[in-house]
Legacy VTK file of the C-alpha trace (Angstrom):
# vtk DataFile Version 3.0
C-alpha trace
ASCII
DATASET POLYDATA
POINTS 65 float
172.282 -119.959 -138.663
174.347 -121.478 -141.508
177.219 -123.745 -140.436
180.656 -123.974 -142.092
180.815 -127.697 -141.248
180.348 -129.946 -144.279
177.411 -132.353 -144.387
179.318 -134.773 -146.626
180.032 -138.331 -145.539
181.977 -141.389 -146.576
179.888 -144.509 -147.189
181.513 -147.863 -146.418
179.695 -151.079 -147.388
180.879 -154.568 -146.439
179.411 -157.089 -148.883
181.803 -160.037 -148.645
184.188 -161.001 -145.884
186.195 -164.189 -145.544
188.511 -165.238 -142.734
190.822 -168.245 -142.300
188.982 -169.669 -139.293
185.369 -169.614 -138.096
184.859 -167.155 -135.266
182.460 -164.460 -134.028
183.438 -161.386 -136.089
182.544 -157.705 -136.182
183.724 -154.833 -138.382
184.688 -151.444 -136.973
185.101 -148.326 -139.160
186.595 -144.963 -138.259
188.527 -142.147 -139.889
191.890 -141.595 -138.238
191.871 -138.448 -136.130
188.061 -138.335 -135.882
186.010 -139.335 -132.846
183.068 -140.992 -134.626
183.249 -144.770 -134.998
180.791 -147.217 -136.520
180.530 -150.909 -135.700
178.717 -153.845 -137.245
176.736 -156.433 -135.381
178.574 -159.560 -134.180
178.347 -162.422 -136.658
177.598 -166.051 -136.016
180.638 -168.303 -135.591
181.558 -168.716 -139.274
184.514 -168.075 -141.607
182.428 -166.025 -144.085
180.202 -163.791 -141.961
177.217 -161.868 -143.270
176.646 -158.679 -141.309
173.110 -157.360 -140.912
174.568 -153.903 -140.259
176.916 -153.738 -143.264
176.621 -150.098 -144.383
178.301 -147.269 -142.506
178.252 -143.491 -143.006
181.191 -141.572 -141.571
180.874 -137.773 -141.579
183.667 -135.928 -143.382
185.094 -132.693 -142.090
186.313 -130.945 -145.250
188.672 -128.784 -143.201
190.694 -131.923 -142.400
190.847 -133.279 -145.955
LINES 1 66
65 0 1 2 3 4 5 6 7 8 9 10 11 12 13 14 15 16 17 18 19 20 21 22 23 24 25 26 27 28 29 30 31 32 33 34 35 36 37 38 39 40 41 42 43 44 45 46 47 48 49 50 51 52 53 54 55 56 57 58 59 60 61 62 63 64
């Protein structure tokens, strides 16, 4: 059966991040009003973390755009 739900997604990539103080950081991505959330790994205690999991795909519901 063919679905009316779109298979499109938003790609978010975190390449560079810099914070004022060294700490254990993580990045969380979500689209407001949607239930799906994506989260990076937790970085080492640094001011400029490099995330192993730095690319996120968030499904888009075209009916809400």
